[in-house]
DOKOL-608082 format. One record per residue: y, z, x of N, C-alpha, C, O, CB in turn. Coordinates in steps of 0.1 Angstrom, whole numbers, plus 5000, padded with zeros to 4 digits. Each point is the difference from the previous one (the first is absolute). Glycine has a CB too. Layout:
N
YZXYZXYZXYZXYZX...
This chain:
253
222687655963499950004985500950104994500150115005497549814997503150044988501050094994499350114992498949984994502749835004499050315003499450114992500950024988501150055001498050065020500449864967500750014988500150154996499150085000500149704992502150265006500350155000500850044988500949924996499050085029499950124970500850064990500750125006499350085007499249844974502750105016500850125003500150094988500649954990500749935029498250244981500150094988500750135004499550085008498449824983503350115004500950125003501050014989500649904995499150075030500550154970500950024989501549995004500950004992497450154998502049855024501349995004500349855004499449945009500650305000500949704984500349865002500549975014499649905006501050084970500350115029500549985014498950005010500149935010502150184983496949985005498850015009499249875000499649955010500350304987499949704991499349874999500749895007499449925008499650154970502349925020500849895006500050025015499949905008501550084972498750145025500150025014498749965007499949945010501750254986497249854998498749975005499849855000499549945010499650284982501349714998499949864999500749935011499549905006500250124969501650025028500849955011499350025013500049905009502150144978497450085016499350025012498849925002499749945011501250304988498349754990498849915001500449865003499349935008499550224976502249805010500449865002500449985015499749895006501150094970499950125030500549985013498950035011500049945011502250134981496950025005499150055011498549984997499250015009502650154996497949804983498549984997499949874992499850004988499850255011500549635008500049874994498649974993500049914991501650025026497450144986498749984993500050064986499149964992499850045031502050084974500150064987500749914990501249955003498850285007499449744978500649934990500250094988499050024992500049765016502250264989500250094989500149924987500949924998500450255017497749854977499949924987500650074988500449934991497549975018502350234992500650074989500450145004499550055010499249814973502150215009500450135002499950084987500249944989501449995029498150204982499850084988500750135003500150065011497749834983502950164995500750135001499250124993500550115000501649765000496750104995499250104994498549965001499749895003502250184982497350035013498549985000499749904988499149915002500550325008501049794979499749914988500349865003499249914997501250284988500849795021500449865003499149945011499649895000502850174994497250035015499149955011498749964995499449905005501850255011498349924975498649974994499949864995499149935002500750314992501349724999500049864995500249905011499349895000501750194979499849955031500249915011498849985009499749895005502750174995496850055001498849995008499049914993499349925006501150315003499549784978499149924992500349855001499249925000500450284985501749785015500549864999500149935014499949885000501450184980498850025030500249945014498950015009500049935011502350124986496750035000498950025009500450025015499649925009499049944975502250245019500550015014499050045010498950064997503250014992498249905024499250055011500450145005499250075005500649695002501550274990500550135005501050064991500849934993498949985030500350224976501050084993500850085009499450085008499249924971502750005021500950115006500250094988500849964991500349895028498450274981500050094989500650135002499650085009498349814984503250145000500650135001499150104993499649984989502749925011497550215007499150114994500750074989499450034990499549995032502350024981500750094990500949934991501249975003498850215014499449784971500849934990499950084987499050074998500549715012501550224981500050074987498949944991499649895001502950165001497150044989499049974990498649985006499150094998502649804989498150015021498749985007500349985015500849925004498149974976500450195028500249985015499149895005499249944992501450305010499549735011499249895005498550024999499349904998502650065018497650164985498650024999499549994986498949954997501250205023500749894970499749984986499949854997499149964992502050265002499849705011499949864998498749945006499349934993503250065008497250055011498849955006498750044992499149924998502150085024498850124974498850054993499849934986498950004995501450225017500849724983499949944987499549855001499749944990502150215002498149805020499649865002498549995003499550075008502849885001497149974983498549985002499749925013499150045007500649974968501149895027499749915012501250035010501149994996497749834990500850215026501050035011499749905011499650055011500650204982499949635005499849905010501249975009500549895001497750014984502450215020501249995008500050115009499350104999501949784983499750115028500350115010501250074995500849954992498249935027501250244986501250084996500650075012499450055009499650004969502349945023500850085009500950094992500949954993499149865025499850324983500850094992501450025006500249995012497650134981503149924998501450035005500350134994499850034988500949735013500050335007500450134996501350045006500249965012497450104985503150024996501350065006499750135006500950075006500549814977497350175016499750135004499050005012499049934999501450154978499949995034499250005011498950114998500050115006501949825009497150034977499050104996498950005010499549895005501050074971499050165028499050015010498749934995499349945008501750275000498749804979498849934995500049855003498949955004500950234978501349765016500149865003499849975015499449895003502150084977499050115028499849995015498550005003499549925008502850184997497150004989498550015002499349884996499149955007501150294990500249714991499349884995500349875008499249915000500850204977501149895029500449895009499049985011499749895004502750144990497050085010499049995011498749944994499149965008501950235004498949814975498849954994500249864993499449984990499950255006501549695011500149864996500849984987500049894994497950075017502850144985500949994988501449995006500550095006498050044978502249755013501349995006501150044990499949984988499349835025501850264992501250034992501249995008500050015012498650154974502549825007501349985007501050114994500050024988499649735016501150315005501050104995501349934999500449915008498450275003502049864979501449954998500950085008499850135001499749794976501550035030500249855002498949945008499550065010503049984988497249844999498849935006500349965015501149935002498249994975499950115032500149965014499349865001498949984996501150275012500749664999499649865001498749995008499149934996503250005002497550155012498849995008498850054993498949955000502550085020498850084972498950054992499649904989498949984997502050265007500149704990499849904990499249885006499049964994503150104994498349895023499349895007498550045003499149924999503149995010497650214996498750055003499150004988498849975001502150165018499749924970499250014988499649864994498949984996502350244999499749695006499849874995498949935009499249934995503250054996497750045022499149945009498650054997499049925001502750065017498250154979498750054997499449944987498849984999501950235013500249774978499549944988499549865002499049964995502750184992499049785022499649875003498650005007499249914997503250025006497450165006498750015006498950044991498949945000502350135021499150024970499050044990499649894991498849984996502050255005500249694995499849894991499149895007499149944994503150114994498149935024499249905008498650045002499149925000503050025011497750194990498650055002499350034987498850035001502050075021499949884967499350034987499750144998498950034994500249745007501750325003499850154999499950044985500749944992500550105030498050064976499850054986501350074995500750055009496849964995502650004983501250084995499950155002498950055001501349774982500950245018500150145001499650074987500449954990501350035029497750144982499750084988501250084997500150115005497449894999503449954987501350074998499850134992500750105002500449684998497850234992499750134993499750105010500450124999498849764982500050095030499750105010501250045008500250115003497649794999503150005000501350035007500850104993500650105005499349685005500250204976500850094992499450145000500750105001500049714985498050205014499350135000500350075014500250125000498049794985501850025025500350055013501450065000500350115005498149735007502650084983501450045000500150134992500850095003499949674999498650254986500150124992499450125008500650114998499249754981499250125028499450115008501050055011500150125002497649794994503049995010501050045010501250084993500450105006499049705008501050154975501150074993499650144995500950095000500049694993497950245004499550134995499850105012500050124998498949774983501050055031499950095012500949955010499649925009498050134986503749995004501049955009499850045015500549955009501150064972497550095021499750055013498949925007499750025012501150214981498649684999498949925005500549915011501049924998497850094980500549995034500449925011498849915003499250035008502450145001498349724984498949915001500449865001501149964997497550204990500549755017500249865000498849934993498950055000502549965021498949874974498949924994499649895009500849925003500150144974497949945028499549915009499149894993499150044993501050135026500349704982499249904993498649985006499850005012502349894983496950114996498649975004499549884992500749954991498950305015499249714997499449894993499850034985500149914992498850025029500950204975499850034987501250054992499950024988497850035019503449985000501250054994500950075010500549935009498250104970501550105019500950085009499350135003499450064991502749835000498050155021499650145004501250085003500949975008497049945002502250214983501150095001499750105011499050075000501649904976500350035034499750085012501250105002501149964999497649865012501050314991501050095004500549985014499349985009499650194975502449835017500749975013499550105010499949975012502149944976497850225008499650105010498649975006499750055011501850124977497749755005498749975005500049885010499049975006500150124972502049845023500149895009500350055014501050075003499849784979498350125028500350045014500949905007501050045006496750074995501949764998500949905005499649864994499049994994501350145028500649784980499849864995500149915012500850025009500250044968498249835023500049915011500149864995499249964991499450205023502349764992500149864996498949925005499550025011503050004989497049894991498949905004500449874995499649964989498650225011502749755008500649874995500850034987500950085001497249785010501550074978500850024988499450124991500550024989500149735012498450315004499450124993500450135007500650005011497449854982501650265000500350135006498750084998499450014989503149985006497150085016498950094999500550144998500950045008497649815006501050234976500550134998498850105003499049994994502649924988498750185027499050105004500350134993501150065001498749825022499150174971500250124992499350125006499149995008501049874972500350265015499550135006498650024997499350085008502950014990497249854992498650014997499149915008498849994998501850094979500049845032499349915008499949864995499549915006499250285001501849794981499949874993501149915005501150055004497950064976500849765020501049905004500249914988499049954995500450075030501849954972500349904990500749885006500850025010499450164972499649705013500749885004500849954989499549974989498649975027503250054986501049964990500549865004500149975012500550274983499749684995500549875002501550005002500649905003497650014983502450215014501450015002500350025015499150055008501250054970500849855027500450015014500450145003500450084992500349685009499350275012500450145004501550024998500550114998497649895019502749894984501450014998500350044985501050074998499449755019498850144974500150044986499850154998500750074993498649705000499650285014499750144999501150085007500350124995497349835005503050005010501150085006501250024990500650105001498849805022500850004968501150024990499550104989500950064994499949715011497950234993499550084988499950155003500350084992498549715000500650245020499650135003501250095004501049955005496949965003502050224989501150105003500350005014499150045008500250104972501949835024500450005014500050145007500050025012501449784983498650314996500050135005498550045004499850105007502249964979497149865010498650035003499449895009499150035009500750084969500649775021499449895007501049945010501249984996497249974985501150015030500949945010499349885006498850015004502350215001499649664996499449885006500350015015501149985005499349884974498650185029500150035014499849875008500350005012498950234984500449664998499649885007500049894990499950034988498750095029501649754987500049894990498750004992499949944989501649935026497450184991498750004993499550134994498950014995500649815021501350294986499650134996501050084993501250015004497349985015501150084970500750104993499250135000498849994997502449844988499450285018499250135001500550104990501250004997498249955027499850144972500450114991500350125009499250075005499349854976502850095022500550105009500050144994499850105008501649735003498750194976500150134994498650074999499950125002502149804986497050005009498750064997498949985010499150085001501549894976499549935031498949975009500349985015499149965008499949944972502350115024500349995014499750135007500550114997501449734997497350155017499650125007500950025012500450115003497249854990502749935014500950025012500549865004499549904996499250305012502449815000500549885007499850015015500450105006501349864975497749945025499650005014500749895008499849894998498050214995503149945016500749915008499249955012500149895005502050224989497049985010499249975012499049894998499549935010500850304997499349754981499049894997500749874996499449914995499050274998502949815010500749884997500750004987500149894993498349995020502150234982500750024988499149974988500149894994502150055017497050164986499149984988500150124991500250115004498249755010501450114973499950114990498550034998499249914997503050024992497550205013498650044998499850064986500750094996499049955029499549894967499850054986498950115000499350025010501449754981499250304998499150114999498549965000499150085001502650044987498149755011498649945002499749975014498949965003501349944974500850115032499849975014500549865003500049965012498150204989502249764989500449865003501450005007500950084997497849844983501449995030501349995007500749874995499549895002499550235018502249904975500849894994501249975010500750095003498649964973500849835029501149975009501450014993500249964989498349895024502450214995501450004995500849915009500250025012499650224980500849665001500849905007501250065006500650094995498649734990501350135027501150055007501350004991500850105000498249835022501249964971501249994992499950104988501150024993499149745014498650294990499950104988500050145005500150094992498649744996501350195025499850135006501150104996499750114995499249785024502350084982501150094997500050044985500150124997501349785021498550014973499950034986498850084996500150094992501149705004497750185011498750084997500250145004499650094993499149715011501950235008500150135005501050084991499850124997499749815027501650014972500950064991499350034986500350114994501649775017497250044985499450024987499050125001500050084990500249675005499150265015499050115001500750135003499450114998498849735009503050164999500750125003500550074987500350125000500449785022499450024967500550064987499050094993500450074991501149735007497350195006498950084993500150155003499250084995499349725007
């Protein structure tokens, strides 16, 4: 089924480039209209009832979030576009909010579109964009904040990275083990968390495991078959192909 889509970006070249890429690599996308401003987009959204918006965050006069907050009905999905590699957006990406950085990577684009297709098929509920903007503002006000947003049934749980001991893949889900003994289950894959989390703190030691090397790694034991021992006593296997990179990473502390 075609996904009727609006592209909203104040840069004409960016709109045209995205449209070309979508035509070549995402045949399920049907671009019904393009807008160069929030005001223009508001009219097009009302007239076209789109399934999906590709929305530039940083636009003059009204930004992408101001546009969304002005709309009463949001019966569509959103993939944000930004020219800025903002940490806040990386954090929110872990919480089921997709964004693409300019220049757009084709694999990232295809993954985001595939996720939209799945959500539409499952009848997933709309994202609370007001809450997302509030989270972004909190991140901007505290640039030292090192947190991620984990999707839950009721919304999002904000977790400090230093409180994460390790993450474990469970098919398409990820289990997150915290220092207070709590465990969270996220619908995001462990590969997604590998992209989001700070590589100076977290290391993917195995296809199914990411560990917090900076705050919770107690020791590395070769005699037990190459395992990382966490401060909770848990033993996490270190894959042979990851061994050299892991040892180099922990040597930098």
